[in-house]
C-alpha positions in Angstrom: -169.3 5.7 26.7 -167.4 7.1 29.8 -164.0 7.2 30.1 -163.9 4.5 33.0 -166.4 2.4 31.4 -163.7 2.1 28.5 -161.3 2.2 30.6 -162.7 -1.1 32.4 -163.7 -2.5 28.9 -159.8 -2.2 27.6 -158.0 -3.4 30.8 -161.2 -5.2 33.1 -158.5 -8.1 34.2 -156.3 -5.4 35.8 -159.2 -3.9 37.5 -159.9 -6.7 39.4 -156.6 -6.5 41.6 -156.6 -4.1 44.4 -155.0 -1.1 45.3 -152.3 0.7 44.2 -150.7 -2.5 42.4 -153.8 -2.4 40.2 -153.6 1.7 39.7 -149.8 1.5 38.6 -150.4 -1.9 36.1 -153.4 0.1 34.6 -151.3 2.9 34.2 -148.3 1.3 33.0 -150.5 -0.7 30.3 -152.3 2.5 29.1 -148.8 4.1 28.4 -147.4 0.3 27.0 -150.1 0.8 24.7 -150.1 4.1 23.7 -146.1 3.7 22.7 -147.1 0.6 21.1 -149.2 2.1 18.6 -146.6 4.6 18.1 -144.4 2.1 17.3 -146.4 0.5 14.7 -147.2 3.7 13.0 -143.8 4.7 12.7 -142.9 1.2 11.3 -145.8 1.5 8.9 -147.8 -1.8 10.7 -151.3 -2.2 11.1 -152.7 -1.0 14.3 -155.5 -3.8 14.6 -158.1 -4.7 17.5 -156.1 -8.3 17.5 -152.8 -6.6 18.4 -154.2 -4.4 21.1 -156.1 -7.3 22.5 -153.0 -9.4 22.9 -151.0 -6.4 24.5 -154.0 -5.9 27.0 -153.5 -10.1 27.4 -149.9 -9.4 28.0 -150.1 -6.4 30.6 -152.9 -8.7 32.4 -150.6 -11.0 33.9 -147.6 -11.1 35.7 -146.7 -14.5 34.3 -144.1 -15.2 31.5 -145.6 -15.5 28.3 -144.5 -17.2 25.3 -146.1 -17.2 21.6 -148.0 -20.4 22.6 -149.2 -19.4 26.1 -150.7 -15.9 24.5 -152.2 -17.9 22.0 -153.8 -20.4 24.6 -155.0 -17.3 26.4 -156.5 -15.7 23.6 -158.2 -19.0 22.3 -159.8 -19.4 26.5 -160.8 -15.9 25.9 -162.4 -16.8 22.7 -160.6 -13.8 20.8 -159.9 -15.0 17.4 -156.4 -14.3 17.0 -153.8 -16.0 14.5 -150.9 -17.8 15.6 -149.5 -15.6 12.3 -150.9 -12.3 14.2 -149.2 -13.8 17.5 -146.2 -13.8 16.3 -146.2 -10.8 13.9 -147.4 -8.7 17.2 -144.7 -10.0 19.6 -142.0 -8.9 17.0 -142.2 -5.2 17.2 -143.2 -5.7 20.6 -140.2 -7.3 21.7 -137.8 -5.1 19.9 -139.2 -1.9 22.1 -139.5 -3.9 25.4 -135.9 -5.9 25.3 -136.7 -8.3 28.2 -139.2 -9.6 26.2 -138.3 -11.9 23.7 -140.5 -14.1 21.6 -140.3 -18.0 22.2 -138.2 -17.4 25.6 -139.2 -18.1 28.7 -137.6 -16.3 31.6 
């Protein structure tokens, strides 16, 4: 698989945005994923497909999401992710990115 093909699979929703904004968001999402994986490993947490899919979903939208919103989006996309996984994923994510807090809307 080419790098472009794998990037399209991973960031398919972002690829649909036009122009510079889409490129910036894609780069931001890639950097966030790298930092998130590093954070998980440093804290002895598993890097799973479910956690990476949740991270992708967070960066695929500019909407403010809480855990229930994220879980609903995953169900619409037919991704099997439990509520517990959503909360366990958002907890380390929120500690990395202070503006993002589990269960709160801004």
